[in-house]
N, C-alpha and C positions, 0 to 999 in steps of 0.2 A: 932245706923248706922244701915240705912237701908240695908236687904239683897241685892246682888247683883244679883242673876240669880234665873232664872227658869229652873227645867229641867224637861221634860215628854218623856216618851218611849211608843210608840204602835204597836202592831203588826197586819200587814195590810193582807189581805188573797189575795196577789198580786205578781206578780214578780217584781222584783227591779226597771226593765226599765220602768216596767208601773207605779209604783211611783214614779219614778224621772219625769215623764211627767206630774202627778198630783201635783207633788210640785213646778215645774218649767214653764209650759205651761200656759199663761194668761188665755185661757180659760176654763182650769182647775180649776184653783186657784181663779179666779173669780167667779166660784161656789160652791165651798165647803169653803172657806173662806172666801172673801166678797162678798155681796149680791147684789151690784151692779158693778162688772168687777173689771178687774186688768190689768195693763201694765207691762211689766217686758221684758227689754233689757238683754239677756241673757249672759251676757258678766262682766266680773270685770269694777267696773266703771260705769254700765248700769244704766239706771233708773229704778226706782221701784215704782210703784201706785198698791194702793190697795183701794176698795171704798165699803161703806157701805151705804146704804139707810138713816139711822139712823144718822151713825157716821160722814158720810162725806169719803171725801180723805185722806190718809195716803200715805205720799211721803219718797223715800228712796233712796239708791244705793246699787246696789248688788257689793257685798265684794268677793265671790269666787265661782266661778262653775268648779265643777270636776264630771264630768259624770260617771256613776250615782251614785258617795258615796257622794257627800258634797256640798251643796247649803248654803250659807250665806249670807245676807244683813243687813242693817243697817237702822232703818226706824227710822221716825223723829217723836216727842213730837208735834209736831204743823208747817201746812203750808209747803211750800216750800223752802228750805233752803241745804246748804251744811251740810250733816250730819256729827258730830263730837260727841266724847265721852259726850261732856257737852250737846249735844241735844237728843240724840238717842241713842237705844238700839241695840245690835247686836244678830240677829236671826240666830241661826245654825240649819239646818238639816242635819243627817247624818243619811245615809241609807246603812243598810246590810242584805244582804240575809239571811233567814233563811229556810230552807227548800221549799217548794214552795211559801212563803210568804217572807215578807220583814219586817224586825226590822226598826224602823222609830226614832231617837231620835231627839226631839228638844232643845235647849238651846237657852234663851233667857236671854242674859247678861248686864251688864251697869247700873243697877237702882241706886248703891251706887254713882256714879260719876254725875248723872243729874242733873243739876243746874236748879231747880224750885223753884218756889215761892211755901215756907211752907217747906221745908228743908226735915227732915228725914221724917216727918210724911206725907208730898206729897210724896216721893220717894216711902215709904209703901203704900200708897192709891193705887198708879200706878200699884206697882206689884202685888199688892193681885188683880187687875180689870184684871190683865194679866194672874193671875194664873187661875182664873174663865176660862177666854178668852180661852186659849191654852185649858183647858177639854174640853170645848163645840167644838171650832174648830176642834180638833184632834179627836172627835168623829164623827164630820159631816166627814170630811176625811175620816175614816175608812167606813162608808155608803156611800158614794160616790163610793168609790175603789169597795165596793159590787156591786151598782149598775151599776156601768161602767162596771165591768167584763162581766153582761149578755148581755149586747149590742153587 
């Protein structure tokens, strides 16, 4: 059976309010995460779109907004549709102040319940792709936060 989730935690040398802005405001998310922009309606039920030049646009729905500590959304396997546990995973950002910085924990879950051609092998492949993706993207967020702090 496919593993269900990915967990990663990073420390960002910025106050929690700034990190909150970096993970929820489209102009920031579209710079460190996607490379072709983002659209986020920052409210439960709001639309979520994240775009990459190479990978296209991922659609989703905002699930939770609890400033400045928790932000969650479901993103779809493919195309615009209503996200469900069968066609999307849940991404949860949890922020916690840590001295003059912020601990950011990201959990993406729901891989085991995805209904995909190829069964467990395909679910495992998607999860492993995202393990590498989160490593890259969160490293980019740390660098982006550092760059943003000097502005």
